[in-house]
C-alpha positions as CSV (number, residue, x, y, z in Angstrom):
1,M,74.7,85.3,-122.0
2,S,76.5,83.5,-119.2
3,W,78.9,85.5,-117.0
4,L,82.3,83.9,-116.3
5,V,82.6,84.6,-112.6
6,E,85.8,82.5,-112.3
7,R,87.7,84.9,-114.5
8,K,89.3,88.0,-112.8
9,E,89.4,89.9,-116.1
10,R,86.1,90.2,-117.9
11,F,85.2,92.2,-120.9
12,L,82.5,92.4,-123.5
13,V,82.6,94.2,-126.9
14,F,79.7,96.2,-128.1
15,K,79.2,96.6,-131.9
16,I,76.7,99.0,-133.3
17,S,75.4,98.4,-136.8
18,G,72.9,100.5,-138.8
19,F,73.2,103.8,-137.0
20,L,75.6,106.3,-135.4
21,L,75.1,107.2,-131.8
22,V,75.9,110.9,-131.2
23,L,77.8,111.6,-128.0
24,F,78.3,115.1,-126.7
25,F,81.0,116.1,-124.4
26,A,83.1,119.3,-123.7
27,L,86.8,119.4,-123.7
28,A,88.9,122.0,-121.8
29,C,89.4,125.1,-123.9
30,A,87.2,123.7,-126.7
31,G,83.6,123.7,-127.7
32,P,81.3,120.6,-127.8
33,E,82.5,117.7,-129.9
34,I,80.4,115.0,-131.6
35,L,81.7,111.4,-131.5
36,A,80.4,108.8,-133.9
37,L,80.2,105.7,-131.6
38,E,80.6,102.6,-133.7
39,R,82.4,100.2,-131.4
40,A,82.7,100.1,-127.6
41,L,84.5,98.0,-125.1
42,F,83.2,97.1,-121.6
43,V,85.7,95.8,-119.1
44,D,85.0,94.6,-115.6
45,S,88.1,93.3,-113.8
46,T,86.6,93.1,-110.3
47,D,86.8,89.8,-108.5
48,E,83.0,89.4,-108.2
49,G,81.9,91.1,-111.4
50,Y,80.4,94.0,-109.5
51,F,79.8,96.1,-112.7
52,Y,78.0,93.5,-114.7
53,P,74.5,94.9,-113.9
54,L,75.8,98.1,-115.6
55,F,76.7,96.2,-118.7
56,E,73.1,94.8,-118.8
57,F,71.8,98.4,-118.6
58,L,74.1,99.6,-121.4
59,E,73.2,96.6,-123.5
60,K,69.8,98.2,-124.3
61,F,71.5,100.8,-126.4
62,F,73.5,98.5,-128.7
63,D,72.5,96.2,-131.6
64,Q,74.9,93.4,-131.1
65,V,77.1,92.0,-128.3
66,E,80.3,90.2,-129.0
67,F,82.0,88.2,-126.2
68,K,85.7,87.4,-126.1
69,K,87.5,85.3,-123.5
70,D,91.1,86.5,-123.8
71,F,92.2,90.1,-123.5
72,P,95.5,91.4,-122.0
73,F,94.5,94.0,-119.6
74,S,95.9,95.5,-116.4
75,P,93.5,97.4,-114.0
76,G,94.0,101.2,-114.1
77,K,95.7,101.3,-117.5
78,T,94.2,103.3,-120.3
79,I,96.0,101.5,-123.2
80,F,93.4,99.6,-125.2
81,P,93.5,97.9,-128.6
82,Q,92.7,100.1,-131.6
83,G,89.2,100.2,-133.2
84,F,87.2,101.1,-130.1
85,N,85.5,104.5,-130.0
86,I,84.7,104.4,-126.3
87,V,85.7,102.2,-123.3
88,F,83.8,101.5,-120.1
89,Q,86.3,100.3,-117.5
90,G,85.6,99.1,-114.0
91,Y,88.2,97.7,-111.6
92,Q,88.9,97.3,-107.9
93,K,91.8,98.3,-105.6
94,E,91.6,96.8,-102.2
95,S,88.3,98.2,-100.7
96,L,87.7,100.8,-103.4
97,L,85.8,100.5,-106.7
98,F,86.7,102.5,-109.7
99,F,84.8,103.1,-112.9
100,Q,85.6,105.4,-115.9
101,V,84.5,106.1,-119.4
102,L,87.2,106.9,-121.9
103,V,87.7,107.9,-125.5
104,P,90.8,106.1,-126.6
105,D,91.5,108.2,-129.7
106,N,92.3,111.3,-127.6
107,S,92.6,109.8,-124.1
108,H,89.7,112.0,-123.0
109,K,88.0,110.8,-119.8
110,L,84.2,111.4,-120.0
111,L,83.7,110.5,-116.4
112,S,85.3,108.9,-113.4
113,V,83.7,107.6,-110.2
114,V,85.3,106.1,-107.1
115,R,83.3,104.6,-104.2
116,P,84.0,102.2,-101.3
117,L,83.1,98.6,-101.9
118,S,80.4,98.9,-99.2
119,E,78.6,101.5,-101.5
120,K,78.6,99.4,-104.7
121,E,74.8,99.4,-105.1
122,E,74.6,103.2,-104.7
123,M,77.5,103.5,-107.1
124,L,75.7,101.5,-109.8
125,K,72.7,103.8,-109.5
126,T,75.0,106.9,-109.7
127,L,76.8,105.5,-112.8
128,K,73.6,104.8,-114.6
129,Q,72.5,108.4,-114.2
130,R,75.8,109.9,-115.0
131,I,76.4,107.7,-118.1
132,T,73.0,108.4,-119.5
133,D,73.8,112.2,-119.0
134,A,77.2,111.9,-120.6
135,L,76.1,109.9,-123.6
136,N,72.9,111.8,-124.0
137,F,70.8,108.8,-123.3
138,H,67.4,110.0,-121.9
139,K,64.0,108.6,-121.6
140,S,61.6,110.2,-124.0
141,F,58.6,109.5,-126.1
142,K,59.6,107.7,-129.2
143,I,58.3,106.4,-132.5
144,L,58.8,102.7,-133.1
145,F,58.5,101.1,-136.4
146,I,59.6,98.0,-138.3
147,R,62.4,98.2,-140.8
148,S,63.3,95.6,-143.5
149,E,66.5,96.0,-145.4
150,D,68.4,93.4,-147.5
151,G,66.2,90.6,-146.0
152,C,66.9,91.7,-142.4
153,F,64.1,92.9,-140.1
154,S,64.4,95.0,-137.0
155,V,62.4,97.4,-134.7
156,V,63.7,100.9,-134.7
157,A,63.1,103.4,-131.9
158,R,63.4,107.0,-133.1
159,D,63.6,110.0,-130.8
160,L,61.1,112.7,-131.6
161,K,63.3,115.6,-130.8
162,S,66.7,114.7,-131.9
163,G,65.8,112.3,-134.7
164,K,68.4,109.8,-133.4
165,E,67.6,106.1,-133.9
166,R,68.5,102.9,-132.1
167,T,67.7,99.4,-133.1
168,I,65.8,97.1,-130.6
169,K,67.0,93.5,-130.8
170,T,64.6,91.1,-132.5
171,G,66.9,88.2,-132.8
172,S,66.3,86.0,-135.9
173,L,62.6,86.7,-136.2
174,K,61.6,87.6,-139.7
175,P,59.5,88.7,-141.5
176,L,57.9,91.1,-139.0
177,E,54.6,93.0,-139.1
178,D,51.7,94.3,-136.9
179,L,53.7,96.1,-134.2
180,S,51.9,97.2,-131.0
181,I,52.9,98.1,-127.5
182,S,51.5,97.5,-124.0
183,H,49.8,100.4,-122.1
184,D,52.8,100.6,-119.7
185,G,55.4,100.6,-122.5
186,R,57.1,97.4,-121.3
187,F,56.1,94.9,-123.9
188,L,56.2,94.9,-127.7
189,F,53.9,92.6,-129.6
190,L,54.6,91.7,-133.2
191,V,53.7,89.2,-135.8
192,H,56.3,86.8,-137.2
193,R,55.8,84.7,-140.3
194,R,57.1,81.1,-139.9
195,A,56.4,77.9,-141.9
196,G,53.6,79.6,-143.8
197,Y,51.8,80.8,-140.7
198,R,51.6,84.1,-138.8
199,E,52.5,83.9,-135.1
200,I,52.3,86.5,-132.3
201,W,55.4,87.1,-130.2
202,R,56.1,89.3,-127.2
203,L,59.3,91.2,-126.5
204,D,60.1,92.4,-123.0
205,L,61.8,95.7,-123.4
206,E,63.2,95.6,-119.9
207,K,64.7,92.1,-120.0
208,G,65.1,91.6,-123.7
209,D,63.3,88.3,-123.6
210,F,61.2,86.9,-126.4
211,L,58.0,84.9,-125.7
212,P,55.9,83.2,-128.4
213,L,52.2,83.7,-127.7
214,S,50.8,81.6,-130.6
215,C,50.6,77.9,-130.5
216,G,51.3,77.4,-134.2
217,G,49.4,75.7,-137.0
218,Y,47.2,78.6,-137.9
219,N,47.3,82.4,-138.5
220,D,47.3,84.7,-135.5
221,F,47.7,88.4,-136.3
222,S,46.7,92.0,-135.5
223,P,47.6,91.9,-131.7
224,Y,46.4,95.0,-129.8
225,P,46.3,95.7,-126.0
226,L,42.8,96.0,-124.6
227,G,43.3,99.2,-122.6
228,E,44.9,98.7,-119.1
229,S,43.4,95.2,-118.7
230,G,46.7,93.4,-119.3
231,R,45.0,91.4,-122.1
232,L,45.4,91.3,-125.9
233,I,42.8,91.1,-128.6
234,F,43.9,89.6,-131.8
235,L,42.6,87.9,-135.0
236,S,42.9,84.2,-135.7
237,D,41.7,81.7,-138.3
238,R,42.0,78.7,-136.0
239,N,38.3,78.0,-136.4
240,G,38.4,78.2,-140.2
241,E,37.8,82.0,-140.6
242,N,39.1,85.2,-139.1
243,E,37.6,85.8,-135.6
244,I,38.4,88.1,-132.7
245,F,40.2,86.3,-129.8
246,I,41.5,87.5,-126.5
247,M,44.4,86.3,-124.3
248,E,46.6,87.4,-121.4
249,Q,49.8,89.3,-122.2
250,D,51.7,86.1,-121.5
251,G,49.6,84.1,-124.0
252,A,47.4,82.4,-121.3
253,L,43.7,81.9,-121.5
254,Q,43.2,82.2,-125.2
255,K,39.5,82.2,-126.2
256,I,37.0,83.8,-128.6
257,F,36.5,87.4,-127.5
258,S,32.7,87.2,-127.5
259,E,30.3,84.5,-128.8
260,E,27.9,87.3,-129.5
261,V,30.2,89.2,-132.0
262,E,28.9,88.7,-135.5
263,I,31.4,89.9,-138.1
264,P,29.8,90.8,-141.4
265,G,32.8,90.0,-143.6
266,K,36.5,89.0,-143.7
267,V,38.4,90.9,-140.9
268,G,41.7,92.6,-141.7
269,K,42.6,94.4,-138.5
270,V,41.3,95.0,-134.9
271,T,42.2,97.7,-132.4
272,A,41.0,98.9,-129.1
273,S,40.5,102.2,-127.3
274,S,42.9,103.3,-124.5
275,R,40.2,102.6,-121.9
276,G,39.4,99.2,-123.4
277,D,35.7,99.9,-123.7
278,K,35.6,100.0,-127.5
279,I,37.1,98.0,-130.3
280,A,37.2,98.9,-134.0
281,L,37.7,96.4,-136.9
282,S,38.1,96.7,-140.6
283,Y,36.4,94.0,-142.7
284,L,35.9,93.2,-146.4
285,K,32.4,92.7,-147.8
286,D,31.2,92.8,-151.4
287,G,34.6,93.9,-152.6
288,Q,34.8,97.0,-150.3
289,W,36.5,97.6,-146.9
290,H,34.4,98.9,-144.0
291,I,35.0,99.8,-140.4
292,Q,32.8,98.7,-137.5
293,I,33.0,100.1,-133.9
294,R,31.8,97.9,-131.1
295,D,31.1,98.8,-127.5
296,V,32.7,96.0,-125.4
297,F,30.2,96.2,-122.5
298,S,26.9,96.5,-124.4
299,D,27.9,94.6,-127.5
300,T,26.3,97.3,-129.6
301,T,27.9,98.1,-133.0
302,E,28.2,101.2,-135.2
303,E,29.1,101.2,-138.9
304,L,31.4,104.0,-140.0
305,D,29.8,105.7,-143.0
306,F,32.4,106.4,-145.6
307,P,32.0,106.6,-149.4
308,G,34.9,104.3,-150.3
309,N,37.3,101.8,-148.8
310,A,38.0,102.4,-145.1
311,T,40.9,100.5,-143.5
312,D,43.4,100.6,-140.6
313,P,41.3,102.1,-137.9
314,V,42.9,103.4,-134.7
315,F,41.4,105.3,-131.7
316,S,42.6,108.7,-130.7
317,A,44.2,109.0,-127.2
318,D,41.0,110.3,-125.7
319,S,38.9,107.6,-127.5
320,K,36.7,110.3,-129.0
321,E,37.9,109.8,-132.6
322,I,38.7,107.0,-135.1
323,I,41.6,107.8,-137.4
324,F,41.6,105.6,-140.5
325,V,42.9,105.4,-144.1
326,G,40.2,106.2,-146.6
327,E,40.5,105.4,-150.3
328,R,38.4,107.0,-153.0
329,N,39.0,106.6,-156.8
330,G,42.6,105.4,-156.1
331,D,43.4,108.3,-153.8
332,F,44.5,107.5,-150.2
333,D,44.2,109.9,-147.3
334,L,43.8,110.0,-143.6
335,F,40.5,110.8,-142.1
336,S,39.0,111.2,-138.6
337,F,35.6,110.2,-137.5
338,N,34.2,111.9,-134.4
339,L,32.4,109.3,-132.3
340,I,30.5,112.0,-130.4
341,E,29.4,114.3,-133.1
342,K,29.4,111.6,-135.8
343,S,31.3,113.9,-138.1
344,L,34.0,113.1,-140.8
345,E,37.1,115.1,-141.4
346,R,39.8,114.8,-144.0
347,L,43.3,115.2,-142.5
348,T,45.6,114.9,-145.5
349,F,45.4,116.0,-149.1
350,D,48.3,114.1,-150.7
351,P,46.8,111.0,-152.2
352,F,49.8,108.6,-152.1
353,F,49.4,105.1,-150.5
354,K,49.0,105.3,-146.7
355,A,48.7,102.7,-144.0
356,H,49.2,102.0,-140.3
357,P,48.2,105.3,-138.7
358,A,48.9,105.8,-135.0
359,V,48.1,108.8,-132.7
360,S,50.5,110.4,-130.2
361,P,49.6,110.2,-126.5
362,D,48.7,114.0,-126.5
363,G,46.7,113.7,-129.7
364,A,48.9,116.3,-131.5
365,W,50.6,114.1,-134.0
366,I,49.7,111.1,-136.3
367,V,52.4,108.9,-137.6
368,F,51.9,106.5,-140.5
369,S,53.7,104.6,-143.2
370,G,53.4,105.8,-146.8
371,K,54.5,104.8,-150.3
372,K,55.3,107.7,-152.6
373,V,57.7,105.9,-155.0
374,S,57.5,102.4,-156.3
375,N,57.4,99.9,-153.5
376,N,59.4,102.1,-151.1
377,W,57.4,102.5,-147.8
378,D,58.6,105.3,-145.5
379,I,57.5,106.8,-142.2
380,F,55.6,110.1,-142.2
381,L,54.4,112.4,-139.4
382,L,51.4,114.7,-139.5
383,E,50.9,117.6,-137.1
384,R,47.2,117.9,-136.4
385,S,47.0,121.6,-135.7
386,S,48.9,122.9,-138.7
387,R,48.3,119.9,-141.1
388,K,52.0,120.0,-141.9
389,L,53.4,116.7,-143.2
390,Y,56.9,115.6,-142.4
391,R,58.8,112.7,-143.9
392,L,60.8,111.0,-141.1
393,T,62.6,108.4,-143.2
394,S,63.8,108.3,-146.8
395,S,65.7,105.2,-147.8
396,F,65.5,102.0,-149.9
397,A,64.5,100.1,-146.7
398,L,60.9,99.0,-146.1
399,E,59.6,100.9,-143.0
400,I,56.1,100.1,-141.8
401,S,53.8,99.7,-138.8
402,P,54.8,102.8,-136.8
403,L,53.5,103.7,-133.3
404,F,54.1,106.1,-130.5
405,T,55.3,104.8,-127.1
406,P,52.7,105.5,-124.5
407,V,55.4,106.5,-121.9
408,P,58.9,107.8,-122.2
409,I,61.5,105.0,-122.8
410,F,65.3,104.9,-123.4
């Protein structure tokens, strides 16, 4: 979005759709209040747009940004049009910069900061910290997943402790599937269906930029980071059948992963260990799904021995286990296969449809999508130590492809 530097009065309107942001603050002589933040106004009336970087920072927490050119506003006034739950206001008086956060409904001021113009950079840093504290925005480990509702697709970030959700902008991309995240938590990789083909796209979580990684004209899918190497492995049918390919995270240097890799059947998914030294793939042969584990450096392979269909493999955080979905006689459960002891363990005992397991960075939790009723897929969380199963979502929306962020994010 362009910034109109020639205007003295600037403002942008935030609109949040799909969730309520919980805001905690204390009033004098009263206990904590909870504010449902649905619509916010950001105003920067400084000559040079000093506070615009703060708007870019806040933009991460909102679904949609609406820009208007005309708005009667006088710096320092707290009278704003109705319909806004919260106002971010920045202005300048001579050599001083002022910034405040207000709740128009009760004229409550959440915070106010004044600094000399010469300290504007330090002021922006201070404001970012104080606003995240006031609005209860904190970096934390989150569960990300794809949500589809009424034909609209989005990526949702759910806080593990509070259960609060925010939507990560995905533009007009739809449908979406095969979500994965880079080792440093900066990039999201997902598959977008367009013109009859599946394409891999990258979303920069810091800048909000989208980058298509596929060239089009064939199916690219199942992207997965190869450890800390900065590269992706993925599946593609560009040579006529599904093969494992590798590329840089920006889409450069796309090539077959290894000429020596022989796949015994039709491949459905490929994943890699956190160290990038092993890959696991599911493949269909003679009407049954199998899992193969391959050592990247020695090119040796190991077949997972399971008496049924085995799909959706994923490595544990320490790379010592493979977690997968096993199906026997129509019952679906999660299993783990210990790569050291060569032992198999059943993790769930509720045989509804399950898919897309992912393991938390500390190995204590497994998140997956499940279908208990009709075609309604929801997100479930399994605690490894207690075997307790928690249902995180329960709606008519389709919610699939969950994962844990490898590092804390906003």
